[in-house]
Residue, then its C-alpha position, 0 to 999 in steps of 0.5 A: m251798569v245803571n241803577a236798577p229800574q223798579p217794576s211797572p206798577q201792574s207787573e208780575s215783578a211787582a207783585t213779587g217784588h223782584v227788580v229787573t235789571s240788567t244783569d239779573i232778568i232772564t225773561n226771553a222771548e218764548t216766556h214771554s209769548l207765552r205769558a202772553r197767551e195766558a195772562s188772565s185778561f186782556r184789551k184787543e189792538e189792531d195793527l196792518l195785519g189785524v186785530m191781536e189780544v194783549p195782556q192788559d197789564a202790559y205796557y207795551g202792544v201789537h207792535t212789540l207783542r208780534a215782534v216777540d211771536n216773530f223773533q224767538i232766536s237769542r233768549t236775551s232781551i231788550n231789558q237786558i239792556p237798560e242804557f240802549i232803553r233810556g236813550l231811545v227813551m231820551v230820544k223820545k222825550a227830546a222830540a216831544l219837547a221839540n215838537a211842543e215847541i215848534g207847534a206841531l204837538e199839541q201841549d197836553k200831549a207833549d206834557a203826558i209824554i214828557w212825564a211818561c219818559d221822565e218815569m222810565l228815566s227818573n223812577h224807572r217805570a216800565m223799564d222790564q216792558f221790552p221784551i223783544d229779542v236782541f235780534q230781530g228784522g226790520a232795522g230796529t223798527s219793533t225796538n223804536m215801536n215797543a218803546n213808541e207804545v210803553i210811552a204812549n201807554l204810560a202817557l195815558e195812565k197820566l191823562g186817566y185812560p186805559k191803555g190802547h186808547y190810542d185815539v187819545i195819544n198814539p203810539n206812531d201819530d204822536v210818540n214817534m212824531s217827526q220821526s223815523t226808526n232810522d233815525a231814531y232807533p241809532t241816536g237811541f243806540r249812540l245815546g245808550l252806548h255812550f253811557a254804557l262806555d262811561q261805566l267801562i272807562k270807571h272801571l277801567d280806572a278803578l283796574e289802573r289804580a289797582f295796577e299802580a297801587k301794585g307798583k308802588e309796593f312793589k317798586n324796590i323787588l328786584k327780577m328779570g325782565r324778558t324779552q321772547l320769554q328769554d332772560a333779558v335785563p333787570m327792571s323792577l317788580g314794580q315797573e312791570f305793574t307800573a306799565f300795565a297801568h299805564n297800558i290800560a290808561e291809553e285806552r281810557l283815552q280812545l274810549e273818549r275819542a269813540q264817544d266823540a263820534l258817537r255824538e254826532i247824530n242823525i236825528g231829524g233825517t227821518a227814513i233816508g236823512t231829507g228830513l221828510n215830515t219834519p215840520p219848520g225848526y225841528q231839527e235845531a229844536v230837537i238837537r237842543a232838547l237832546s242835549q238838555v236830555s241827555g247832558l251831552e254836547i250833541l250835534p247835528a251829523r253834517d250829511l243826513i243821509e250819509a248819517t242815516s246809512d253809515c255804520g262807522a262810529y260803531v266800528t270805530a267805538h268797537a275797535a276802541v273796546k276791542r283794544v281794551a279786550m286786547k290789552l287786558s288780555k295780554i294783561s292776563n296772559d303775564l299775570r299767569l306767566l308771571s305766577s306759574g309754578p309753584r315749583a317748576g315755574l317762574n313763581e315770581i308772584n302769587l295771586p290770590p287763590r280762588q277755588a280748587g283747581s283740579s278734580i284729580m291733583p290734589a292742592k292745585v290751584n289754577p289762575v282762574i281769574p285771568e283765564v276767565v278774562n283771557q275768555i271774555c276778551f276772545k268773545v269781544f274779539g269774536n264780536d268785533v268780526t260780526v260788528a265789521m261785517a254787519a257795517e258792511a252789509g249795509q245796502l243803499q240808503l239804510n243799514v238794517m243790521e243795526p240790531v245785531i251791531a247793538q247786540c254785540v257793541f252792548e255785549s261786548v261793552r258790558f262783559l268788559a266791564r265786568a271782566c275789569s271789576t274782576l280782575r281788579t277785586l278778585c285778583v289784581v288787589g291780592i297778588t303777593a310778590n316772591e322777593d326771594v325768589t325774583k332776587g335770585y333769577v337776577n344773581n343767576s342771570i346771565g342778562i346782567i352781563t349788558y350792563l358790562n358791555p360799555l367797560i367790557g366789550h361787547h365780545n367779551g360779553d358773549l364769551i363771558g355769558k357763554e362761560a357762565a351758562k356753561t359752567g354755572k358760575s355766575v357773571r360777576d365771578l367770572v368777570l373778576e376771574k378774568g381780571l376784565l374789572d375790578e371788584e369795586t367796579v363790577d359792584k357798582v355796576l351790578s349794585a340794585e341801584n343801578l341795575l334799577h336805574p342804570t347810570f351810563q357806564g361809558e366813555l363820552h367823546k366830545 
C-alpha cells in the first residue's frame, strides 16, 4: 500500500537483495529473537532492567529487543504495517523541527534526526527494523521506543558515530524530546491510518468505475428485478450494475469523513494531556511542522486530556471501513446468485472461471472470487467488535489497548483494499451477460402484470396473475383473451422501452 521500502544497508535483507514490503515479509518475533541471539557480533546497551547484547548491525536497541522477547504472540510484526511506521516517523521529524525552532534541541542534533527521518520516509531506510509483535502491552511504548532507537542510530550514522552511542544522540532525550508515547503513538497511528484509507479509497474508486463500465455495457439488457427473492418488475442489467457502482461511491464519502476526525490529534499533550515537559510554543510549532511533513491539515485536539484517553476516532474510522465490507459482501452475494447455475440456477450472468470447482464433480466451476470477498468482509466484522471492545476498555486518562485497535484497523483496511482489487480484476471486468436467459424470464414473468394495474385494476391483476401461474399462459395472452385491453395498448405498455423506462398509464384528475 506504499512504495516498497529498501532494506537497511547492513541488514540481512540487503545482503540477499530482498526488498521487504508489507505483503511479503515473514519475519516474526520468534525468528527475530533467535537471530538476535545468533548474530556474529554484538553491542551492549543498558536500560532500566540491566544490560543486553544487541546485534551490531541492528538499528533498533535494547528496548526493542526486550519487547521482541516479551511479545511472541501473532508472528506479525510492526514491519508489516509500513503506513504506521511512516506516520510515527513523521511525528519524530515534526518534533525535531519544532524543538529546534523553539530552541529546545541543538540544531546539529535536530539536523541529524531530521536526516534520519528523511532517509526512512524518502529512501525507505531501516523500514525492516521494526520486529515487535503487533500485539503488545504497554500502550504502544515498545513501538514508540523502537522508532526512537532506529532514528537515533540512523542519526548517529549520519554524524559518524557507531550505533548505540546514545551520549551523542539519545532515543529518549533527543528523538523523543517533548513527547510521550501517549501522544506520539496515537498521532502516528492516526497519520498512518489516514494514508492507509487513501489507498482503500483508490481501490474503491477503481471498483466503482468497473461496475459503471458494466452498467453501460449492459444498459439495454432486459431482466427481472427481484424483491425477497421473488419476481418483482423488470429492469435492465445495466441498472443493476450501475446501482452497485453508486452503492460503493457512497462509502468513499464516509471514509473521507472518518479521515477528517483522524487529522485532529493530541500531540503536545504528552503523558495525560497536560503538556508535561513541553517547552513554551512547542505545540503550535509541532502542529505546523506536522502539517508540513505530512501534507495534511493537522488540527490540535480541543481538549488534550480527553483526546489522550479517547479512541472514538478509531471506532468511527473502522465503522466506515465496516460499511465498505457490508456493501462488498452484499454485492458479492448478488453476483453469486445472479451467476448461479448454469442449468438449475438464475444463470443471468457469467463470472470469469478461475479454477476447477470440485474434487469429485467434473466440469464444476465455483464463484471463488465473490466467496473470498465475503470471507474478508466477515473478518472485518469481527475486527469491528474487537475495536469497539478495546475502545471501551480505556481506564481513566489512557487507553492501553490501542495496539490491538491498530492491528485490527490496519488489517481491515489492508484486507479490504486487496479484496476490492481482487473483485475488480479477477471478477467484475470479465463478467458477461446471458441476454436470452434474462429476456426469457421477463417474457414468462407474472410480475409484468404490475405495469397494467393502472389500466385494469389491482383485482383484475390478481386474477390474471393467479391464472398465469396455474396455467402457464403469458400475462399478455390472458389480458387479450379476457378482453381487458386491446392488443396495441398491451404491446405498448409491455414494450422493452416501457419496461425499462415506464411511463404512467393511469388517468390524472385535475
